[in-house]
PDB file of N, CA, C and O in Angstrom, chain B, residues numbered from 101:
ATOM      1  N   MET B 101       0.825  -1.174   0.000  1.00  0.00           N
ATOM      2  CA  MET B 101       0.000   0.000   0.000  1.00  0.00           C
ATOM      3  C   MET B 101       0.877   1.249   0.000  1.00  0.00           C
ATOM      4  O   MET B 101       2.017   1.226   0.465  1.00  0.00           O
ATOM      5  N   LEU B 102       0.340   2.303  -0.514  1.00  0.00           N
ATOM      6  CA  LEU B 102       1.065   3.555  -0.535  1.00  0.00           C
ATOM      7  C   LEU B 102       0.995   4.254   0.815  1.00  0.00           C
ATOM      8  O   LEU B 102      -0.052   4.306   1.460  1.00  0.00           O
ATOM      9  N   ASP B 103       2.121   4.780   1.215  1.00  0.00           N
ATOM     10  CA  ASP B 103       2.169   5.608   2.421  1.00  0.00           C
ATOM     11  C   ASP B 103       2.089   7.062   1.958  1.00  0.00           C
ATOM     12  O   ASP B 103       3.097   7.656   1.574  1.00  0.00           O
ATOM     13  N   PHE B 104       0.884   7.628   1.998  1.00  0.00           N
ATOM     14  CA  PHE B 104       0.667   8.958   1.450  1.00  0.00           C
ATOM     15  C   PHE B 104       1.499  10.020   2.148  1.00  0.00           C
ATOM     16  O   PHE B 104       1.959  10.962   1.503  1.00  0.00           O
ATOM     17  N   GLU B 105       1.700   9.890   3.439  1.00  0.00           N
ATOM     18  CA  GLU B 105       2.517  10.861   4.167  1.00  0.00           C
ATOM     19  C   GLU B 105       3.950  10.844   3.652  1.00  0.00           C
ATOM     20  O   GLU B 105       4.560  11.898   3.467  1.00  0.00           O
ATOM     21  N   GLU B 106       4.484   9.655   3.422  1.00  0.00           N
ATOM     22  CA  GLU B 106       5.849   9.521   2.902  1.00  0.00           C
ATOM     23  C   GLU B 106       5.942  10.067   1.475  1.00  0.00           C
ATOM     24  O   GLU B 106       6.912  10.739   1.124  1.00  0.00           O
ATOM     25  N   GLU B 107       4.949   9.779   0.675  1.00  0.00           N
ATOM     26  CA  GLU B 107       4.927  10.291  -0.698  1.00  0.00           C
ATOM     27  C   GLU B 107       4.871  11.816  -0.714  1.00  0.00           C
ATOM     28  O   GLU B 107       5.533  12.448  -1.538  1.00  0.00           O
ATOM     29  N   LEU B 108       4.099  12.405   0.175  1.00  0.00           N
ATOM     30  CA  LEU B 108       4.006  13.872   0.245  1.00  0.00           C
ATOM     31  C   LEU B 108       5.333  14.500   0.662  1.00  0.00           C
ATOM     32  O   LEU B 108       5.664  15.597   0.212  1.00  0.00           O
ATOM     33  N   LYS B 109       6.084  13.827   1.503  1.00  0.00           N
ATOM     34  CA  LYS B 109       7.401  14.336   1.916  1.00  0.00           C
ATOM     35  C   LYS B 109       8.356  14.389   0.728  1.00  0.00           C
ATOM     36  O   LYS B 109       9.184  15.296   0.639  1.00  0.00           O
ATOM     37  N   ARG B 110       8.248  13.424  -0.182  1.00  0.00           N
ATOM     38  CA  ARG B 110       9.156  13.353  -1.327  1.00  0.00           C
ATOM     39  C   ARG B 110       8.660  14.135  -2.541  1.00  0.00           C
ATOM     40  O   ARG B 110       9.374  14.247  -3.538  1.00  0.00           O
ATOM     41  N   PHE B 111       7.455  14.672  -2.467  1.00  0.00           N
ATOM     42  CA  PHE B 111       6.852  15.358  -3.606  1.00  0.00           C
ATOM     43  C   PHE B 111       7.609  16.633  -3.938  1.00  0.00           C
ATOM     44  O   PHE B 111       7.915  17.439  -3.059  1.00  0.00           O
ATOM     45  N   ARG B 112       7.909  16.804  -5.237  1.00  0.00           N
ATOM     46  CA  ARG B 112       8.485  18.049  -5.746  1.00  0.00           C
ATOM     47  C   ARG B 112       7.616  18.501  -6.902  1.00  0.00           C
ATOM     48  O   ARG B 112       7.433  17.751  -7.861  1.00  0.00           O
ATOM     49  N   PRO B 113       7.078  19.710  -6.838  1.00  0.00           N
ATOM     50  CA  PRO B 113       6.213  20.174  -7.926  1.00  0.00           C
ATOM     51  C   PRO B 113       6.996  20.292  -9.234  1.00  0.00           C
ATOM     52  O   PRO B 113       8.195  20.569  -9.236  1.00  0.00           O
ATOM     53  N   SER B 114       6.304  20.080 -10.318  1.00  0.00           N
ATOM     54  CA  SER B 114       6.958  20.189 -11.623  1.00  0.00           C
ATOM     55  C   SER B 114       7.220  21.652 -11.935  1.00  0.00           C
ATOM     56  O   SER B 114       6.581  22.547 -11.382  1.00  0.00           O
ATOM     57  N   LEU B 115       8.169  21.876 -12.830  1.00  0.00           N
ATOM     58  CA  LEU B 115       8.513  23.235 -13.227  1.00  0.00           C
ATOM     59  C   LEU B 115       7.392  23.835 -14.062  1.00  0.00           C
ATOM     60  O   LEU B 115       6.701  23.124 -14.792  1.00  0.00           O
ATOM     61  N   GLU B 116       7.218  25.131 -13.953  1.00  0.00           N
ATOM     62  CA  GLU B 116       6.282  25.832 -14.803  1.00  0.00           C
ATOM     63  C   GLU B 116       6.893  25.943 -16.199  1.00  0.00           C
ATOM     64  O   GLU B 116       8.101  25.775 -16.365  1.00  0.00           O
ATOM     65  N   ILE B 117       6.068  26.224 -17.193  1.00  0.00           N
ATOM     66  CA  ILE B 117       6.528  26.272 -18.584  1.00  0.00           C
ATOM     67  C   ILE B 117       7.708  27.228 -18.746  1.00  0.00           C
ATOM     68  O   ILE B 117       8.700  26.869 -19.381  1.00  0.00           O
ATOM     69  N   GLY B 118       7.626  28.403 -18.200  1.00  0.00           N
ATOM     70  CA  GLY B 118       8.720  29.377 -18.318  1.00  0.00           C
ATOM     71  C   GLY B 118      10.008  28.875 -17.694  1.00  0.00           C
ATOM     72  O   GLY B 118      11.091  29.089 -18.238  1.00  0.00           O
ATOM     73  N   GLU B 119       9.894  28.208 -16.553  1.00  0.00           N
ATOM     74  CA  GLU B 119      11.072  27.662 -15.887  1.00  0.00           C
ATOM     75  C   GLU B 119      11.684  26.538 -16.701  1.00  0.00           C
ATOM     76  O   GLU B 119      12.907  26.411 -16.763  1.00  0.00           O
ATOM     77  N   VAL B 120      10.852  25.724 -17.322  1.00  0.00           N
ATOM     78  CA  VAL B 120      11.349  24.630 -18.159  1.00  0.00           C
ATOM     79  C   VAL B 120      12.115  25.200 -19.345  1.00  0.00           C
ATOM     80  O   VAL B 120      13.199  24.718 -19.675  1.00  0.00           O
ATOM     81  N   GLU B 121      11.556  26.226 -19.988  1.00  0.00           N
ATOM     82  CA  GLU B 121      12.231  26.842 -21.127  1.00  0.00           C
ATOM     83  C   GLU B 121      13.598  27.381 -20.706  1.00  0.00           C
ATOM     84  O   GLU B 121      14.577  27.208 -21.431  1.00  0.00           O
ATOM     85  N   ASP B 122      13.676  28.030 -19.546  1.00  0.00           N
ATOM     86  CA  ASP B 122      14.950  28.561 -19.064  1.00  0.00           C
ATOM     87  C   ASP B 122      15.940  27.438 -18.770  1.00  0.00           C
ATOM     88  O   ASP B 122      17.120  27.543 -19.104  1.00  0.00           O
ATOM     89  N   ALA B 123      15.459  26.362 -18.145  1.00  0.00           N
ATOM     90  CA  ALA B 123      16.333  25.239 -17.802  1.00  0.00           C
ATOM     91  C   ALA B 123      16.878  24.570 -19.056  1.00  0.00           C
ATOM     92  O   ALA B 123      18.055  24.214 -19.109  1.00  0.00           O
ATOM     93  N   ILE B 124      16.036  24.400 -20.059  1.00  0.00           N
ATOM     94  CA  ILE B 124      16.483  23.773 -21.306  1.00  0.00           C
ATOM     95  C   ILE B 124      17.441  24.694 -22.046  1.00  0.00           C
ATOM     96  O   ILE B 124      18.441  24.242 -22.604  1.00  0.00           O
ATOM     97  N   GLY B 125      17.136  25.975 -22.047  1.00  0.00           N
ATOM     98  CA  GLY B 125      17.985  26.944 -22.740  1.00  0.00           C
ATOM     99  C   GLY B 125      19.391  27.017 -22.174  1.00  0.00           C
ATOM    100  O   GLY B 125      20.332  27.327 -22.905  1.00  0.00           O
ATOM    101  N   ARG B 126      19.552  26.741 -20.895  1.00  0.00           N
ATOM    102  CA  ARG B 126      20.871  26.792 -20.263  1.00  0.00           C
ATOM    103  C   ARG B 126      21.683  25.528 -20.509  1.00  0.00           C
ATOM    104  O   ARG B 126      22.899  25.535 -20.317  1.00  0.00           O
ATOM    105  N   GLU B 127      21.050  24.465 -20.921  1.00  0.00           N
ATOM    106  CA  GLU B 127      21.749  23.200 -21.143  1.00  0.00           C
ATOM    107  C   GLU B 127      22.488  23.216 -22.487  1.00  0.00           C
ATOM    108  O   GLU B 127      22.053  23.861 -23.441  1.00  0.00           O
ATOM    109  N   ASP B 128      23.596  22.505 -22.540  1.00  0.00           N
ATOM    110  CA  ASP B 128      24.328  22.337 -23.790  1.00  0.00           C
ATOM    111  C   ASP B 128      23.770  21.087 -24.464  1.00  0.00           C
ATOM    112  O   ASP B 128      24.143  19.965 -24.120  1.00  0.00           O
ATOM    113  N   LEU B 129      22.882  21.290 -25.419  1.00  0.00           N
ATOM    114  CA  LEU B 129      22.214  20.172 -26.067  1.00  0.00           C
ATOM    115  C   LEU B 129      22.915  19.854 -27.389  1.00  0.00           C
ATOM    116  O   LEU B 129      22.675  20.500 -28.409  1.00  0.00           O
ATOM    117  N   THR B 130      23.772  18.860 -27.346  1.00  0.00           N
ATOM    118  CA  THR B 130      24.493  18.421 -28.527  1.00  0.00           C
ATOM    119  C   THR B 130      23.772  17.206 -29.093  1.00  0.00           C
ATOM    120  O   THR B 130      23.530  16.234 -28.378  1.00  0.00           O
ATOM    121  N   ASP B 131      23.428  17.262 -30.380  1.00  0.00           N
ATOM    122  CA  ASP B 131      22.762  16.117 -30.982  1.00  0.00           C
ATOM    123  C   ASP B 131      23.704  15.444 -31.978  1.00  0.00           C
ATOM    124  O   ASP B 131      24.847  15.869 -32.144  1.00  0.00           O
ATOM    125  N   MET B 132      23.228  14.410 -32.631  1.00  0.00           N
ATOM    126  CA  MET B 132      24.068  13.655 -33.557  1.00  0.00           C
ATOM    127  C   MET B 132      24.558  14.509 -34.718  1.00  0.00           C
ATOM    128  O   MET B 132      25.681  14.322 -35.187  1.00  0.00           O
ATOM    129  N   THR B 133      23.741  15.439 -35.186  1.00  0.00           N
ATOM    130  CA  THR B 133      24.174  16.305 -36.282  1.00  0.00           C
ATOM    131  C   THR B 133      25.366  17.149 -35.849  1.00  0.00           C
ATOM    132  O   THR B 133      26.333  17.281 -36.599  1.00  0.00           O
ATOM    133  N   ASP B 134      25.309  17.719 -34.649  1.00  0.00           N
ATOM    134  CA  ASP B 134      26.427  18.503 -34.132  1.00  0.00           C
ATOM    135  C   ASP B 134      27.693  17.655 -34.044  1.00  0.00           C
ATOM    136  O   ASP B 134      28.780  18.114 -34.395  1.00  0.00           O
ATOM    137  N   LEU B 135      27.549  16.424 -33.576  1.00  0.00           N
ATOM    138  CA  LEU B 135      28.705  15.533 -33.460  1.00  0.00           C
ATOM    139  C   LEU B 135      29.303  15.206 -34.826  1.00  0.00           C
ATOM    140  O   LEU B 135      30.524  15.195 -34.984  1.00  0.00           O
ATOM    141  N   MET B 136      28.450  14.943 -35.809  1.00  0.00           N
ATOM    142  CA  MET B 136      28.941  14.614 -37.148  1.00  0.00           C
ATOM    143  C   MET B 136      29.644  15.810 -37.778  1.00  0.00           C
ATOM    144  O   MET B 136      30.688  15.649 -38.410  1.00  0.00           O
ATOM    145  N   VAL B 137      29.087  17.006 -37.614  1.00  0.00           N
ATOM    146  CA  VAL B 137      29.717  18.213 -38.154  1.00  0.00           C
ATOM    147  C   VAL B 137      31.088  18.410 -37.521  1.00  0.00           C
ATOM    148  O   VAL B 137      32.049  18.739 -38.218  1.00  0.00           O
ATOM    149  N   GLU B 138      31.189  18.216 -36.234  1.00  0.00           N
ATOM    150  CA  GLU B 138      32.472  18.365 -35.541  1.00  0.00           C
ATOM    151  C   GLU B 138      33.484  17.328 -36.024  1.00  0.00           C
ATOM    152  O   GLU B 138      34.652  17.659 -36.228  1.00  0.00           O
ATOM    153  N   LEU B 139      33.058  16.095 -36.207  1.00  0.00           N
ATOM    154  CA  LEU B 139      33.962  15.055 -36.711  1.00  0.00           C
ATOM    155  C   LEU B 139      34.443  15.379 -38.118  1.00  0.00           C
ATOM    156  O   LEU B 139      35.615  15.171 -38.431  1.00  0.00           O
ATOM    157  N   LEU B 140      33.560  15.882 -38.967  1.00  0.00           N
ATOM    158  CA  LEU B 140      33.958  16.257 -40.322  1.00  0.00           C
ATOM    159  C   LEU B 140      34.959  17.406 -40.306  1.00  0.00           C
ATOM    160  O   LEU B 140      35.923  17.401 -41.072  1.00  0.00           O
ATOM    161  N   ARG B 141      34.740  18.375 -39.452  1.00  0.00           N
ATOM    162  CA  ARG B 141      35.688  19.506 -39.343  1.00  0.00           C
ATOM    163  C   ARG B 141      37.059  19.009 -38.897  1.00  0.00           C
ATOM    164  O   ARG B 141      38.085  19.420 -39.439  1.00  0.00           O
ATOM    165  N   GLU B 142      37.066  18.128 -37.912  1.00  0.00           N
ATOM    166  CA  GLU B 142      38.343  17.607 -37.410  1.00  0.00           C
ATOM    167  C   GLU B 142      39.051  16.777 -38.465  1.00  0.00           C
ATOM    168  O   GLU B 142      40.278  16.822 -38.554  1.00  0.00           O
ATOM    169  N   SER B 143      38.321  16.029 -39.260  1.00  0.00           N
ATOM    170  CA  SER B 143      38.948  15.178 -40.264  1.00  0.00           C
ATOM    171  C   SER B 143      39.536  16.000 -41.410  1.00  0.00           C
ATOM    172  O   SER B 143      40.452  15.532 -42.086  1.00  0.00           O
ATOM    173  N   ARG B 144      39.043  17.188 -41.640  1.00  0.00           N
ATOM    174  CA  ARG B 144      39.553  18.048 -42.706  1.00  0.00           C
ATOM    175  C   ARG B 144      40.809  18.809 -42.296  1.00  0.00           C
ATOM    176  O   ARG B 144      41.531  19.325 -43.150  1.00  0.00           O
ATOM    177  N   GLU B 145      41.066  18.878 -41.021  1.00  0.00           N
ATOM    178  CA  GLU B 145      42.236  19.633 -40.532  1.00  0.00           C
ATOM    179  C   GLU B 145      43.520  18.869 -40.682  1.00  0.00           C
ATOM    180  O   GLU B 145      44.583  19.372 -40.316  1.00  0.00           O
TER     181      GLU B 145
END
């Protein structure tokens, strides 16, 4: 059974939309395209 009191102690509210946008914007999001471009640049040097 769930211990609701324990669950409430661990509860953290989710970020609001604006906060999520700020958090994502601060992250360095490198994707596969970025990696491939970097590898191609290095191979040409």
